N, C-alpha and C positions, 0 to 999 in steps of 0.2 A: 506494499500499500504506499503510496506518495504521500508525502505529508511536506507542507512549507510551514516555516516558522516565520512569525511576525513578532518581534518586539516593540513593545508600547512605550515610547517616552514621551512624556510631557512637554509641551511645547515643541517637537519635532515632527512627530507623526500620528497623533492620538486622533486626528481627524481622518485618516485614513482607515480606520479600523473597519466601519461599515463597508465603505467602498471596496476592501479586501475580502471582508464577507461574502457581498454580493459578486464579487469576480469567481471566489472559488463554489459558489453555491451550483450545484447539479454538474459539477466538474467532473466527480468522483475522486478530488484531491482533497485529504484532510488539511484543513489549515488550524493552525494550534497558535495561540497567541501566549506570550511569553511576557510576564513582568519584566521590566528593565532590571538587571541584576548587578550587584557589585562584584563582578568576576574578574578578580585580580587587583591590582593596585593603579591600573593604567587609565582606566576609563572614566576617572573624574565622578565617580557614582554618586548621587545624594539622593535621599529618600523622597525628596520634592520631585523628582523626576518620576517616580513611579507611577503609572496608571495602573492600577489594581484590577486583578483579574475580575472580581464583580463589577469595578466599571465599566470595563470593555464588555461583558456578558450583557450590562444594562443596556448599555449604546446598540447592542446587536439585536437585543430581543424587543426592543421599541419598533424596530423595522420588521424583524424575522423572529416569532414566537418559536422559542427553545424547549426541548425537555432534555432532561439529564438521563445519560446512558447510563450503564453498570461501566464499572471497568472490565477491562479485556483481559487482564491477569494482576497478579499479585505484585505491589511495588511498583504498578504503574504512576507514573509522575504527572501525567496530563488526565486533569478532569474531563471526561467526555459528554458532548451534549450533540443532539441534533436537532434538525428545522423541523419545526412540527408539522410541515406541510411536505414532508419526505424530500427536501432538497440538499440531503447531504449530512455531515458531521463535521464539528470542531472541536478542538480541543484547547483549554486553558491550562496553562501552568504559573502558578502562583507560591512563588518560593519565597517571596517576601512578606507575602502577608497572609499565608497559609502554611507556613512551614512545615514539610514533610519529611524531615531527618528520619524520623523513629519508623516510617516505612518503607525509607529508600534500600533498593536493593543492586544498586550501580557501583560499579567500579570503573575504572578507565587506566589504560597503560600508555604512557608517553611514547614517543618516539625513540626516546633513549631506554626503554625497558623499565621503567619505573611502576609501581603500582600506586594508581591513587583512590582512598576509600571512598575521597570526596569530592566533588566537584571545585569546594572551598578550600581543600587541604594547603597546607605551606610545604608540603615535603611529601614525598613518594617512598616507597620500599623497593630497593634494587632487585628485580627479577633477572635482568640481562645477565648477571655474574654466573647464579646457579645456572641460567639456561647454558650460556657459552661453557660449563664445567661439565655439560652432559647430564645433568641430573636426571632420574626417571619421571615420567610423568606423575607417579604416584608421590613421589618427594615433591614435585612442583606444586601439586594439589593442595598438598598439606600444608606447604609456605603461605599460599593463597588463603586456604581458609583460615590459618593461624592469624594472617594478617587480618583477616574480616573480623574474627572473633575478638581481637582487641581494639575494633572500633569504636571511638567513643568521639567520632566528627560530627558535631552539633551547632555547626556556624549559623545556618538558618534559623535555628530554634534560639540561639543565643545572640543574634545580632544587636537585638535591643540593649543588652549588656556591655558591649564591647564600645571602645572609645577610638580617638582617632590614632590612638596608640597600637592598636590592634597588630597582632603579627601579620607579617607580609605573606600573601596567599599566591599560590601558583597562578599564571595568567591561564583564564579559561581555553583559550584558544590552543596554548601547550601541549593540553591533555585533550582537545577534541570534544569540547564543549557546546 
């Protein structure tokens, strides 16, 4: 299934939310609306720039009534909605206003072989060395499982407690976010 992502940023493109929804209705493409996130340290993120998922849904629902759809799988990060008239489906990812860290099942591997247990992580675990050393699939699976069990990443849930002196985070583009 093809999905197109749109990040809503106040003062930049929030006026394009409904036209984007209209463009992809009846196309077979799922449009996902994503809250503007503080991904890394280089995007100059401010909470005032966030267009919340609720606001995006509200704008769309005024023009095209929506019905919520059950998640397709456990740990799904997008809330799913369909047009009441059968015009297709959209998704919203509300990682800023409705943090879902406790439900997250995703990890990423960077191009240099580091495992990141969180999109907002500051450091990753080296998988390249054991891979190059020729460890078995079982050993590799155990290394990954051990890392996941140690997971305590809760950045989205703790964002409001953090200050400008927050630790440096990896840039999302570096880990394929």
